TORSEVO-207714 format. One record per residue (C-alpha): residue number from 1; x, y, z; residue in three letters. Coordinates in steps of 0.02 Angstrom, whole numbers, plus 50000, padded with zeros to 5 digits. Layout:
// TORSEVO-207714
[NUM, [X, Y, Z], 'ALA']
...
//
This chain:
// TORSEVO-207714
[1, [56191, 54947, 54953], 'MET']
[2, [56190, 54778, 54860], 'THR']
[3, [56051, 54638, 54868], 'ALA']
[4, [56159, 54527, 54989], 'ASP']
[5, [56202, 54686, 55122], 'GLU']
[6, [56090, 54651, 55285], 'THR']
[7, [56027, 54813, 55388], 'VAL']
[8, [55979, 54825, 55575], 'ARG']
[9, [55826, 54868, 55603], 'CYS']
[10, [55715, 54899, 55759], 'TRP']
[11, [55531, 54838, 55829], 'LEU']
[12, [55446, 55003, 55807], 'VAL']
[13, [55257, 54936, 55802], 'GLU']
[14, [55158, 54796, 55844], 'ARG']
[15, [54977, 54786, 55817], 'SER']
[16, [54845, 54663, 55806], 'SER']
[17, [54679, 54655, 55678], 'TYR']
[18, [54529, 54565, 55630], 'GLY']
[19, [54436, 54404, 55656], 'ASP']
[20, [54583, 54318, 55550], 'GLU']
[21, [54684, 54357, 55712], 'ARG']
[22, [54824, 54440, 55616], 'MET']
[23, [54972, 54522, 55690], 'VAL']
[24, [55086, 54637, 55601], 'THR']
[25, [55260, 54691, 55659], 'LEU']
[26, [55343, 54823, 55579], 'VAL']
[27, [55532, 54835, 55598], 'TYR']
[28, [55621, 55017, 55544], 'ALA']
[29, [55808, 55083, 55528], 'THR']
[30, [55864, 55197, 55662], 'PRO']
[31, [55838, 55351, 55541], 'ASP']
[32, [55648, 55306, 55497], 'GLY']
[33, [55694, 55309, 55326], 'GLU']
[34, [55649, 55121, 55279], 'ARG']
[35, [55541, 54985, 55357], 'PHE']
[36, [55517, 54788, 55351], 'LEU']
[37, [55319, 54737, 55386], 'GLN']
[38, [55300, 54573, 55422], 'GLN']
[39, [55124, 54490, 55464], 'GLN']
[40, [55097, 54308, 55560], 'PHE']
[41, [54957, 54232, 55630], 'SER']
[42, [54933, 54224, 55821], 'THR']
[43, [54962, 54039, 55830], 'ASN']
[44, [55143, 54067, 55726], 'LEU']
[45, [55176, 54210, 55808], 'LEU']
[46, [55179, 54106, 55982], 'MET']
[47, [55301, 53996, 55909], 'LYS']
[48, [55416, 54141, 55829], 'LYS']
[49, [55552, 54242, 55931], 'ARG']
[50, [55507, 54428, 55926], 'VAL']
[51, [55661, 54510, 55943], 'THR']
[52, [55697, 54704, 56004], 'ALA']
[53, [55787, 54708, 55806], 'ALA']
[54, [55823, 54596, 55657], 'ILE']
[55, [55963, 54616, 55507], 'ASP']
[56, [55849, 54628, 55368], 'ALA']
[57, [55889, 54607, 55178], 'ASP']
[58, [55925, 54772, 55114], 'ALA']
[59, [55814, 54730, 54938], 'ASP']
[60, [55669, 54694, 55056], 'ARG']
[61, [55658, 54866, 55156], 'LEU']
[62, [55530, 54995, 55096], 'GLU']
[63, [55548, 55178, 55074], 'THR']
[64, [55443, 55284, 55205], 'LEU']
[65, [55371, 55449, 55126], 'ASP']
[66, [55277, 55519, 55271], 'ASP']
[67, [55363, 55636, 55356], 'ASP']
[68, [55256, 55619, 55525], 'GLU']
[69, [55282, 55430, 55527], 'THR']
[70, [55453, 55439, 55488], 'ARG']
[71, [55505, 55532, 55636], 'GLU']
[72, [55387, 55426, 55745], 'ARG']
[73, [55479, 55271, 55686], 'TYR']
[74, [55631, 55357, 55709], 'ALA']
[75, [55598, 55387, 55890], 'THR']
[76, [55542, 55216, 55929], 'GLU']
[77, [55700, 55125, 55857], 'ALA']
[78, [55800, 55248, 55948], 'SER']
[79, [55713, 55206, 56109], 'ARG']
[80, [55724, 55011, 56084], 'MET']
[81, [55912, 55026, 56038], 'ALA']
[82, [55942, 55113, 56199], 'GLU']
[83, [55835, 55008, 56302], 'GLN']
[84, [55846, 54829, 56220], 'HIS']
[85, [55990, 54729, 56166], 'ASP']
[86, [55955, 54664, 55986], 'PRO']
[87, [55912, 54490, 56019], 'ASP']
[88, [55803, 54513, 56162], 'GLU']
[89, [55644, 54440, 56154], 'GLU']
[90, [55502, 54584, 56156], 'VAL']
//
């Protein structure tokens, strides 16, 4: 893959934590092999459109080494792809 390529990734995890009121979104490739993690304040997230999928720059994706998490991400990515259009807000 070249640096200017994009890869379709599906929302597989959303979690919030801490007194800082931060929200983490994780988007993963359909095979669960690679992912992109993004963190937002709840204030910023309220202004942002969170969609079922994004097209992420290939060079921004991290590789997932944990088999259990990879399988979970692949399952959730497949579920999201079956139930939502990529640009659908979730």
